[in-house]
N, C-alpha and C positions, 0 to 999 in steps of 0.2 A: 504494500499500499504506499503510495506517494503522499507524504504529509505536507499540506501546503498552508501558508499563512497569507492573508489578504491584507494589503496596506493601501488604503485610499481614504481621503478625507471626506468623501460623499457616501452617506449611508445607502443611498439608492444603488450606487455602483457596486458596493460590497453585497448588497442583498441579491442583485442580479447575477453577480459572479458565483455566489453560493448556489443559486438555482441551476446555474449552467454546470457548475462542478458536480452536483448531485447525480448528473446523467452520465458522468465519466467513469468508466470503469477503472479501478485501481487508484482512484484519486480521493483524497479525503481532506476537507478544510478543517484544521485543528484550532485555528485562532484568527483574529482579525483586530485591526486597529486602525486609527485615523491619521497617524503621523509618524515620521521617521524615528523619533526618539522612543515612542511606544514599541515600533518594530523591533529595535535593539534589544529592549527588555524581553520581548515574546521570543525572539530568537534564542536568547540565553536560556529562557524558562522551558520552552516547548521543543527545541532542537528539531525544526522542519527540515524537509529536503529540499522544498522550493518556497521562495517568497515572490508573491505577485505584487508588484509595487508601482504606484503612480509616481510622477515626478514633482508636480507642484503640490506641496502640502505645507501646513503651517509647522512651526518650530524647526524641525529638521527635514529638508526636502530629500527627494529621491536620489539625488546625486551623492550628497553627503552620507546618507543612510547606506547606500551601496557600498561606498568606501569603508565605512565602519563595520559593516556586517562581514564583509570579506576579511577584514583584519581580525575580527572576533572569531569566525569559523569559516575558513576557506572552502569547506565542504557543502556549505548551504549555497545553493544555486538561486540567483536572483533573476527573474524575468520582469522586465520594465513593460508595463501595460499603460499607455498614456495617449493623449491626443497629439503629442509632439512627434511629428514624423520628420521634421526637417532639422538641419543643423542649428545650433551646435550640439544639441543634446545627444542623439544617437551615438556618435563617435565618443564623446566624452564619457557617457555612462557605460559603454562597452569597454573603454579604457579602464575605468574606475573598478571593473570587475563583474559587471552584469553579463550573464550567459545568454540572456534572450531579450529581444525587443520587439514588441508588437504595438500596434495602435488599437485603441478601443473599438474600432469598427471592424476588427477581424472576426472571422466566423468561429462559431464554438468548436468546430471540428479542428481548426488551426491551432486554437488555443490548447486544446487537449493534446495535440501533437507536440507542441512546443513544450508543454509541462513534461510530457514523458521523455522527450529527448534530451531536454536540459537536465532532467534528474539523473540522466546516464552520462552527464558530463559533456554532451554535445551542445555546441552553440546553435541557436535559432534566431534568425532575423526575419521578420515578416517581408514578404515579397515586395510590398510597396516601399519599405524602407530601404532594402536591399538595392532595389533599382535606383533610388535617389542616391544612395552612397556610391553606387557603381558609376552613375552619370557625373557625380561630383569629381570623379577622378580624371574624366576626360576634359582636354583643353576646352576652356569655355563653358563647361557643363555645370560648374558650381555656382549656386546663387549665394553670394556672399552675404553674411549677416555681421552687423557691427559687433555682436557679442563674440565673434570668432576669435577676436584679439585677446580675450580674457583667458587666463588659466583656469583650471577647474576650481581652484580655491576662490579665485576672484569672482567666478560666476556664482559660487555659493553665496558669497557676501552680497553680490548684486541682487540676487533673488530674494534675500532676506530684507535688503533695503526697500526694494519696491513693494514689499508687503508691509512697510511701515515699522519695521523693527529698528530699535535704537541700538547704538553701539554696544551698550552693556548687555542688552538681550542677545545680540549676534555674538558677542564674546562667549557668552554662556553656552549658547547652542553649539558653536563650533570648537569650544574649549580653546579660545584664544585670549589674549590679554586685550584690554580696551585699546591700547596703543597700537597693537597689531591690526585690529579692526579698522582703526582710523587710517593706517598706512594702506591697507587694501581698498578702502573707500576711495582714498586719494588716487590710487593707481587706476581704479575702475573708471572714474569721472575723467581722468587725464587721458587715458588710452582712447576713450570713446568721444573725447572732446565735448563733454557735457559739463554744466554748471552746477548741477545739484540733483537731488534724488527724484524731484518732480520730473525733470527732463528725462532721467533714467527710466522711470516708470512709463512714461509716454512712448518711449523707445521700445521697451519690452513689450508693450501692447501692440505697438505698430508691427513688430516682427513676429508676432504670435508666441512669444515666450511666456506671456502672462495674459490671462482672461481678465478683462476689465470687470466683469461680474463678481470677481473674487475679491476685489477690494474696494468697490463702491466708487463714488465720485472723487476726482483728484483735481487739483488747481490747475 
């Protein structure tokens, strides 16, 4: 039996995934939670085979959670299941240790196939994402994003900033000092030629990295 944990901040998504998983042979949902920090604790407690995880979540996002989980237990396989099919997320998450990457529009059969293959140590990337990644390698085939200039850690900080987190909160989540967070914030804004977090938030929305519905009205 493949033991699976669901990590997504939307209750309706987790409910839907549980209903889908109930029809999969040899797959059992043993736990669920709504953010990356809770996922870390569940992994330690329940020892799952596979973690199905979203990217955009409060507190600790999917990128940081993937990095930490693979450090805690490299035998836990992580599948990213998200709306983000475009760069910079797929490559950064796979580099961080994710073994699978699917969009939430995938068929139930593909999700089941991914869970079973990833649980055996095989990588699985959805056809739509694989095609985009392949095209990106061709001359002129890559659609540039201003977020590409950021390192994985800078992207972590940027995503917390656009969610309205203060430096002290970010420091606690990422286990950094306030001074280090301030340095990362400066680098993010400088690299992207932005003046403040409001401009960063608008940029994240414009490039599909953040859903405006998640944060409400901004200046």
